[in-house]
LODREN-440099 format. One line per field, with one value per residue (C-alpha): residue number from 1; residue in three letters; x, z, y. Coordinates in steps of 0.2 Angstrom, whole numbers, plus 5000, padded with zeros to 4 digits. Each point is the difference from the previous one (the first is absolute). Layout:
N
nr	[NUM ...]
rest	[ALA ...]
east	[X ...]
up	[Z ...]
north	[Y ...]
//
This chain:
542
nr	[1 2 3 4 5 6 7 8 9 10 11 12 13 14 15 16 17 18 19 20 21 22 23 24 25 26 27 28 29 30 31 32 33 34 35 36 37 38 39 40 41 42 43 44 45 46 47 48 49 50 51 52 53 54 55 56 57 58 59 60 61 62 63 64 65 66 67 68 69 70 71 72 73 74 75 76 77 78 79 80 81 82 83 84 85 86 87 88 89 90 91 92 93 94 95 96 97 98 99 100 101 102 103 104 105 106 107 108 109 110 111 112 113 114 115 116 117 118 119 120 121 122 123 124 125 126 127 128 129 130 131 132 133 134 135 136 137 138 139 140 141 142 143 144 145 146 147 148 149 150 151 152 153 154 155 156 157 158 159 160 161 162 163 164 165 166 167 168 169 170 171 172 173 174 175 176 177 178 179 180 181 182 183 184 185 186 187 188 189 190 191 192 193 194 195 196 197 198 199 200 201 202 203 204 205 206 207 208 209 210 211 212 213 214 215 216 217 218 219 220 221 222 223 224 225 226 227 228 229 230 231 232 233 234 235 236 237 238 239 240 241 242 243 244 245 246 247 248 249 250 251 252 253 254 255 256 257 258 259 260 261 262 263 264 265 266 267 268 269 270 271 272 273 274 275 276 277 278 279 280 281 282 283 284 285 286 287 288 289 290 291 292 293 294 295 296 297 298 299 300 301 302 303 304 305 306 307 308 309 310 311 312 313 314 315 316 317 318 319 320 321 322 323 324 325 326 327 328 329 330 331 332 333 334 335 336 337 338 339 340 341 342 343 344 345 346 347 348 349 350 351 352 353 354 355 356 357 358 359 360 361 362 363 364 365 366 367 368 369 370 371 372 373 374 375 376 377 378 379 380 381 382 383 384 385 386 387 388 389 390 391 392 393 394 395 396 397 398 399 400 401 402 403 404 405 406 407 408 409 410 411 412 413 414 415 416 417 418 419 420 421 422 423 424 425 426 427 428 429 430 431 432 433 434 435 436 437 438 439 440 441 442 443 444 445 446 447 448 449 450 451 452 453 454 455 456 457 458 459 460 461 462 463 464 465 466 467 468 469 470 471 472 473 474 475 476 477 478 479 480 481 482 483 484 485 486 487 488 489 490 491 492 493 494 495 496 497 498 499 500 501 502 503 504 505 506 507 508 509 510 511 512 513 514 515 516 517 518 519 520 521 522 523 524 525 526 527 528 529 530 531 532 533 534 535 536 537 538 539 540 541 542]
rest	[UNK UNK UNK UNK UNK UNK UNK UNK UNK UNK UNK UNK UNK UNK UNK UNK UNK UNK UNK UNK UNK UNK UNK UNK UNK UNK UNK UNK UNK UNK UNK UNK UNK UNK UNK UNK UNK UNK UNK UNK UNK UNK UNK UNK UNK UNK UNK UNK UNK UNK UNK UNK UNK UNK UNK UNK UNK UNK UNK UNK UNK UNK UNK UNK UNK UNK UNK UNK UNK UNK UNK UNK UNK UNK UNK UNK UNK UNK UNK UNK UNK UNK UNK UNK UNK UNK UNK UNK UNK UNK UNK UNK UNK UNK UNK UNK UNK UNK UNK UNK UNK UNK UNK UNK UNK UNK UNK UNK UNK UNK UNK UNK UNK UNK UNK UNK UNK UNK UNK UNK UNK UNK UNK UNK UNK UNK UNK UNK UNK UNK UNK UNK UNK UNK UNK UNK UNK UNK UNK UNK UNK UNK UNK UNK UNK UNK UNK UNK UNK UNK UNK UNK UNK UNK UNK UNK UNK UNK UNK UNK UNK UNK UNK UNK UNK UNK UNK UNK UNK UNK UNK UNK UNK UNK UNK UNK UNK UNK UNK UNK UNK UNK UNK UNK UNK UNK UNK UNK UNK UNK UNK UNK UNK UNK UNK UNK UNK UNK UNK UNK UNK UNK UNK UNK UNK UNK UNK UNK UNK UNK UNK UNK UNK UNK UNK UNK UNK UNK UNK UNK UNK UNK UNK UNK UNK UNK UNK UNK UNK UNK UNK UNK UNK UNK UNK UNK UNK UNK UNK UNK UNK UNK UNK UNK UNK UNK UNK UNK UNK UNK UNK UNK UNK UNK UNK UNK UNK UNK UNK UNK UNK UNK UNK UNK UNK UNK UNK UNK UNK UNK UNK UNK UNK UNK UNK UNK UNK UNK UNK UNK UNK UNK UNK UNK UNK UNK UNK UNK UNK UNK UNK UNK UNK UNK UNK UNK UNK UNK UNK UNK UNK UNK UNK UNK UNK UNK UNK UNK UNK UNK UNK UNK UNK UNK UNK UNK UNK UNK UNK UNK UNK UNK UNK UNK UNK UNK UNK UNK UNK UNK UNK UNK UNK UNK UNK UNK UNK UNK UNK UNK UNK UNK UNK UNK UNK UNK UNK UNK UNK UNK UNK UNK UNK UNK UNK UNK UNK UNK UNK UNK UNK UNK UNK UNK UNK UNK UNK UNK UNK UNK UNK UNK UNK UNK UNK UNK UNK UNK UNK UNK UNK UNK UNK UNK UNK UNK UNK UNK UNK UNK UNK UNK UNK UNK UNK UNK UNK UNK UNK UNK UNK UNK UNK UNK UNK UNK UNK UNK UNK UNK UNK UNK UNK UNK UNK UNK UNK UNK UNK UNK UNK UNK UNK UNK UNK UNK UNK UNK UNK UNK UNK UNK UNK UNK UNK UNK UNK UNK UNK UNK UNK UNK UNK UNK UNK UNK UNK UNK UNK UNK UNK UNK UNK UNK UNK UNK UNK UNK UNK UNK UNK UNK UNK UNK UNK UNK UNK UNK UNK UNK UNK UNK UNK UNK UNK UNK UNK UNK UNK UNK UNK UNK UNK UNK UNK UNK UNK UNK UNK UNK UNK UNK UNK UNK UNK UNK UNK UNK UNK UNK UNK UNK UNK UNK UNK UNK UNK UNK UNK UNK UNK UNK UNK UNK UNK UNK UNK UNK UNK UNK UNK UNK UNK UNK UNK UNK UNK UNK UNK UNK UNK UNK UNK UNK UNK UNK UNK UNK UNK UNK UNK UNK]
east	[4819 4988 5009 4999 5011 5012 5003 5002 5014 5009 5000 5006 5016 5004 4999 5011 5014 4997 5003 5018 5002 5009 4990 5007 4992 4984 5005 4996 5019 5014 5018 5015 5017 4990 4990 4984 4983 4984 4983 4986 4981 4986 4981 4992 4980 4997 4985 5001 4990 5000 4994 4997 5005 4996 4989 4988 5000 4998 5006 5006 5004 5007 5009 5018 5006 5017 5015 5016 5020 5017 5014 5018 5014 5017 5012 5018 4992 4982 4990 4982 4988 4981 4985 4985 4982 4981 4987 4980 4991 4982 4988 4987 4985 4989 5003 5018 5012 5013 5018 5016 5018 5016 5015 5020 5016 5014 5018 5013 5014 5007 5017 5003 5017 5008 5006 4996 4981 4987 4980 4991 4981 4987 4984 4986 4982 4994 4982 4999 4987 4998 4990 4997 5015 5007 5010 5004 5005 5007 4995 4981 4986 4989 4983 4990 4999 5020 5008 5011 5013 5019 5008 5020 5012 5016 5014 5016 5019 5014 5018 5016 5017 5017 5011 5017 4999 4983 4984 4984 4985 4982 4982 4983 4983 4983 4985 4982 4990 4981 4988 4983 4985 4982 4993 5005 5010 4996 5006 4990 4990 4996 5011 5006 5019 5007 5008 5014 4996 5014 5017 5016 5017 5016 5017 5019 5016 5018 5015 5019 5012 5017 5006 5011 5019 4995 5006 5000 5001 4981 4986 4989 4983 4989 4983 4983 4982 4983 4983 4983 4982 4986 4984 4983 4990 5001 5014 5013 5019 5014 5017 5017 5016 5018 5017 5014 5020 5003 5017 5005 5015 5006 5005 5004 4998 4983 4994 4999 4991 4989 4992 4991 4995 4990 4985 4980 4985 4984 4983 4983 4986 4981 4985 4984 4984 4984 4988 4981 4989 5002 5020 4998 5014 4991 5002 5000 4990 5014 5000 5017 5003 4997 5014 4998 5013 4998 5005 5018 5014 5001 5016 4999 5019 5015 5018 5015 5017 5014 5000 5013 5002 5014 5001 5011 5002 5004 5005 5009 4996 4991 4987 4996 4997 4995 4997 4993 4998 4992 4999 4988 4988 4982 5004 5002 5010 5000 5005 5003 5011 5000 5007 5002 5006 5001 5012 4996 4989 4986 4997 5000 4995 4995 4996 4997 4996 4992 4995 4991 4987 4988 4981 4993 5006 5018 5000 4995 5013 5013 4996 4996 5019 5008 4993 5013 4997 5003 4986 4985 4983 4989 4983 4986 4995 4981 4999 5014 5004 5018 5004 5017 5013 5012 5016 5013 5020 5003 4993 4982 4988 4986 4988 4996 4986 4987 4996 4988 4993 4996 5002 5011 5019 5010 5017 5002 5012 5003 5010 4996 5009 4999 5008 5000 5006 5001 5004 5000 4981 4995 4998 4995 5000 4994 4997 4997 5000 4994 4994 4996 4993 4996 4989 5003 4986 4999 4990 4983 4996 4989 5017 5006 4992 5011 5017 5010 4990 5010 4993 5010 5001 5008 5000 5008 4998 5007 5000 5006 5001 5005 5001 4993 5008 4999 4983 4993 5003 4994 4999 4997 4996 4997 4999 4996 4996 4997 4995 5000 4989 5001 4982 4989 4994 5009 5012 5000 5009 4999 5008 4999 5008 4997 5006 5001 5002 5004 5004 5004 4987 5008 5015 4991 4983 5001 4987 4999 4992 5001 4992 5003 4994 5000 4995 4998 4996 4997 4995 4990 4987 4994 5002 5015 5000 5007 4999 5004 5004 5002 5004 5001 5007 5008 5015 5007 5017 5003]
up	[4962 5001 4995 5016 5007 4985 5005 5020 4993 4990 5015 5011 4987 5000 5018 5003 4991 5013 5014 4994 5008 5017 5018 5002 4984 5008 5002 4982 4996 5008 4996 5007 4994 4995 4986 4999 5004 4994 5005 4995 5004 4996 4997 4990 4996 4984 4992 4981 4986 4983 4985 4982 4986 4986 4993 5015 5015 5014 5018 5012 5018 5013 5016 4999 5016 4999 5011 4994 5005 4992 5007 4995 5010 4995 5011 4997 4995 4996 4991 4996 4992 5002 4993 5004 5001 5003 4995 5002 4989 5007 4986 5003 4989 5001 4983 5003 5008 5014 4994 5007 4996 5005 4991 5004 4995 5012 4997 5013 5004 5016 5001 5005 5000 4998 4983 4993 5001 5001 5000 4989 4999 4991 4997 4992 5001 4987 4993 4982 4986 4985 4983 4983 4994 5016 5003 5018 5008 5018 4998 5000 4996 5010 4995 5011 4984 4996 5016 5003 5014 4997 5012 5000 5013 4999 5013 4998 5005 4990 5002 4997 5006 4993 4999 4997 4985 4996 5001 5004 4997 5001 5005 5001 5001 5001 4997 4999 4989 4999 4990 5005 4990 5004 4982 4984 4987 4982 4984 4989 4991 5017 5000 5017 5004 5013 5014 5009 5016 5011 4999 5010 4994 5003 4994 5006 4993 5005 4993 5002 4994 5000 4996 4988 5005 5013 4998 4981 4987 4998 5010 4998 5007 4999 5004 5002 5002 4999 5001 5001 5002 5003 4993 5007 4985 4989 5011 4989 5003 4995 5003 4995 5005 4994 5002 4993 5000 4999 4996 5005 4990 5005 4987 5011 5017 4999 4984 4997 4988 5007 4993 5003 4992 5009 4999 5004 5002 4999 5001 5000 5003 5006 5000 4990 5007 5008 4985 5000 4991 4982 5004 5004 5014 5018 5010 5018 5009 4999 4982 4999 4990 5010 5000 4994 5012 4992 4984 4994 5001 4983 4994 4994 4999 5001 4997 5005 4993 4998 5007 5000 5002 4998 5006 5009 5017 5006 5015 5002 5017 5016 4995 4983 4992 4982 4996 4983 4990 4984 4996 4997 5013 4998 4984 4992 5005 5015 5008 5019 5010 5013 5003 5017 5005 5016 5001 5016 5016 4992 4983 4992 4983 4996 4983 4997 4986 5002 4990 5009 5000 5013 5004 5010 5017 4995 4995 5017 5009 4990 5002 5018 5001 4991 5012 5015 5018 5003 4992 5001 4990 4992 5002 4991 5012 4997 4998 5011 4986 4997 4982 4998 5002 5017 5002 5012 5005 4985 4988 4992 4998 4991 4999 4982 4990 5006 4981 4994 5012 4989 5008 4985 5003 4988 4995 5008 4994 5004 5006 5017 5006 5017 5007 5016 5006 5016 4999 5016 5006 4985 4997 4983 4991 4983 4992 4981 4990 4986 5002 4986 5004 4986 5006 4998 5003 4995 4984 5005 5014 5001 5003 4982 4995 5009 4994 4991 5004 5007 5013 5003 5014 5002 5017 5008 5019 5010 5018 5006 5019 5007 5017 5006 5015 5015 4999 4983 4985 4983 4989 4980 4991 4983 4990 4983 4993 4982 4996 4982 5001 4987 5000 4990 5010 5016 4999 5016 5005 5017 5008 5014 5013 5017 5014 5018 5015 5018 5014 5017 5014 5015 5002 4994 4992 4982 4988 4982 4983 4983 4983 4986 4981 4992 4982 4991 4984 4993 4984 5008 5004 4988 5013 5009 5020 5009 5019 5012 5018 5016 5017 5019 5013 5016 5004 5017 5002 5015]
north	[5085 5016 5015 5007 4985 5003 5017 4996 4988 5012 5012 4986 4996 5019 5001 4987 5010 5014 4987 4999 5018 4998 5003 5017 5006 5005 5018 5009 5006 4994 5000 4990 4992 4985 5009 5012 4995 5010 4993 5011 4992 5011 5003 5012 5005 5011 5007 4997 5007 4992 5009 4991 5012 4989 4993 5003 5011 4989 5007 4987 5004 4988 4999 4993 4990 4993 4993 4994 5000 5005 4993 4999 4991 5000 4991 4991 4983 5003 5014 5001 5013 4999 5012 4991 5008 4995 5010 5000 5011 5004 5006 5013 4993 4985 4996 4997 4988 5004 4992 4995 4999 4992 5008 5000 4992 4993 4994 4994 4990 4992 4994 4981 5000 5018 5004 4983 4993 5011 4997 5012 5002 5012 5003 5012 5003 5013 5005 4999 5002 4988 5003 4991 4995 4994 5015 5005 5016 5002 5019 4997 5010 4989 4996 4986 4988 5003 4998 4986 4996 4992 4991 4995 4992 4992 4992 4991 5000 5010 4992 5011 4993 4996 4984 5005 5013 4991 5011 4989 5010 4994 5000 4989 5008 4994 5013 5000 5010 5004 5012 5003 5006 5001 4997 4993 5008 5000 5007 5012 4987 4993 4985 4995 5003 4987 5013 4993 4993 4996 4991 4993 5004 4991 5009 4995 5006 4996 5006 4997 5013 5007 5018 5005 5000 4988 4987 5000 5016 4997 4998 4984 4995 4985 5002 4989 5004 4996 5009 4991 5009 4990 5010 4993 5003 4985 4994 5008 4997 5012 4991 5009 4991 5004 4999 5011 5006 5017 5009 5018 5007 5016 5013 5016 5002 5006 4991 4980 4988 4987 4984 4985 4983 4986 4989 5002 4991 5011 4992 5007 4990 4997 4989 5002 5009 4990 4997 4999 4989 5011 5000 5017 5006 5002 5018 5000 5014 5012 4998 4991 4984 4983 4988 4982 4992 4983 5007 4996 5014 5009 5007 5020 5004 4989 5006 4992 5002 5014 5018 5013 5018 5013 5018 5014 5004 5018 5005 5016 5003 4993 5011 4997 4982 4993 4983 4996 4983 4993 4982 4984 4993 4994 4994 5019 5015 5008 5018 5005 5009 5015 5016 5010 5017 5008 5014 5006 4996 5011 4993 4982 4992 4982 4993 4981 4990 4984 4984 4984 4987 4999 5003 5017 4993 4998 5018 5007 4989 5005 5017 5000 4991 5015 5011 5008 4996 5021 5008 5013 4996 5013 4998 5009 5014 4998 4983 4992 4990 4993 5003 4991 5012 5002 5009 4994 5002 4988 5010 5000 4984 4995 4986 5004 4997 4986 5000 4985 4990 4985 4983 4995 4997 5013 5005 5018 5013 5018 5014 5011 5016 5007 5017 5009 5016 5010 5019 5007 4997 4995 4981 4993 4983 4994 4983 4996 4983 4989 4982 4989 4983 4987 4985 4982 4986 4982 4996 4991 5010 5016 5011 4995 5017 5010 4990 5012 5016 5015 5012 5015 5013 5017 5009 5015 5005 5015 5007 5016 5005 5018 5004 5018 5005 4989 4995 4998 4989 5003 4983 4998 4983 4996 4984 4995 4982 4994 4982 4994 4984 4985 5000 5013 5012 4997 5016 5009 5018 5007 5014 5011 5013 5004 5013 5000 5011 4994 5012 4995 5006 4991 4989 4985 5008 5007 5006 4996 5006 4992 5001 4987 5000 4984 4996 4981 4997 4981 4993 4988 5014 5014 5013 5008 5002 5015 5003 5015 4996 5011 4993 5010 4988 4999 4987 4995 4991 4989]
//
C-alpha cells in the first residue's frame, strides 16, 4: 500500500473517534448537564525560515499550510480527546522537495452498558527520525534522508462489574502498528539493520477479586491473560500467556502486603529469511528482510513454569497510591510498580516501572491504552509535531521513548515519570524516563546477530504555557533524547527548545511567531548538526 494511502487510513481511523462526538458538538464550545464539549477545527498559513548553524550555513525558506482539529468531549457515559493535524510544507527552491505530514493522538471510550461495559479506542500518527543504530526520536530534527512516520491504533471492550462481593474486571484489545521509512537503515560499518515494518497485537485479561474484609479478612484475586504480537518481519510471533492468584494482607488501614503466584508460558518465534543462490538473505526494496514463508518456525525464546512476586500496597488517601513488587518472571528477576500523587486539581505526579516482552508495536499500543481520554496534547510550535506529552484532568501522560526501531522482539524494562502543575494562568508539564530493550531472535536467522544486544534510551520533554492578558499566550517547549545503541557508532544525542507567541486579532483570527533551536549529534556521522528556525503565521479557528 502506498505511503499516502497509509496516511489516509490513519486519518480515517482517528476521525472515527471524533464521530463519537454527539451531533450537538458542532459548536466550538458547549457546556451542559451531560458534560462538556470542545471542538476546534483550524487552518494555518505560515512562513518559515530555517538556518543551518553547523556544520554548514544553508538557509531554507518554505511556506507551511496546515489544517487540524482539537476536540474534547466528556459526557456521562463517553469521553474522547483528539489532536489531529495535517501539514504541507512548500519549499522555495528548485532543488528541494515539498513534504507533507500527518500527526496526532486520540483516545476515547463509549459506554455500552453504563458503569459495566465500555468500548475503548486510541490512535497515534507521529513524524519521527531514525538513524544508524536504529534509534528513533519522536522530537525529530528532521532531515529528508532520515524522516519516518509512525502509526498505531487499537480498539476493544473493557469490563467492570460485580457479582455479589466479587469484582469482575477485564479487557480485550486488538491493535495495528506501522513504521514507514523512505530509505534503508545501516550501521556505521554499512551493515543493514532490519527495521520494524508492521504488526498486529492481541491483548486480553480477566480478573475476579474480593476486597479485604468483604467477605474475608484478606483480599483475593485470580487473573488470566494473554498477549500476542504478530510482527511482519520474518513472521515473528510473541506470545505471553499466564494465570495467577494474588492475596492482599492488610497491615494498617493504609498499608498492605501483596503477593502472587502463577504459571506462565512465553514464546518468541520466527521464520527464516529468503536466501539467494549464495545462501545470503534477500533484502526487499525498502531494505527489510524478505520472509521465507515456507521455512519452519524457529524458537528464539521459550519459558514456561512458575511466576511469583511480592510487594507492598500503600494508599494513605484517595490522592496517593503506591504499589511496588519484585519477583520472578521470564525465568529471571522482575521489578515493576507505580506511584501516583495528586494533592489537588492543580498538580499531579505519576511514576511507573515496567517489564515485559513484546515488539515495537506492543509498546505503542500499551502506551496509548495508558493515556487518559481527557487530555490536551503539547505540540512543537514550529514543526507542529506531537512529541508524546499530554496533560489532563487525570494527570499527565506520556507515550515515553520510541527507543529502538529494530524489528526483533525484545524484553523491555524501564521507568517513566510525568508531572503537571497549574498556577493561575501558568500551565506546565514535564516527562522523563529510561527504557532498556534486550533483543530476542532465533539462531539461524539473519536477526540472530541482534539476539542478546541491548539498546538504551533516556528522554526528557517539557512544555509551559502562560496566558498574557485575555488575547495572548506565551509557550515554551524543550526536549532531550539520548540513545545508546548496542551497535558501534549508533549512539545519538538530540535536544532542542522552542518558544512561541500567539495573539488574537479577532474572535477567530490570530497571529503567531515562534523560534526554535535544535541540535543533533550522532556517532553515525562525523559532524554534528544544529539548526535555528523562525516562523511567522496566521491561524483561523472555525
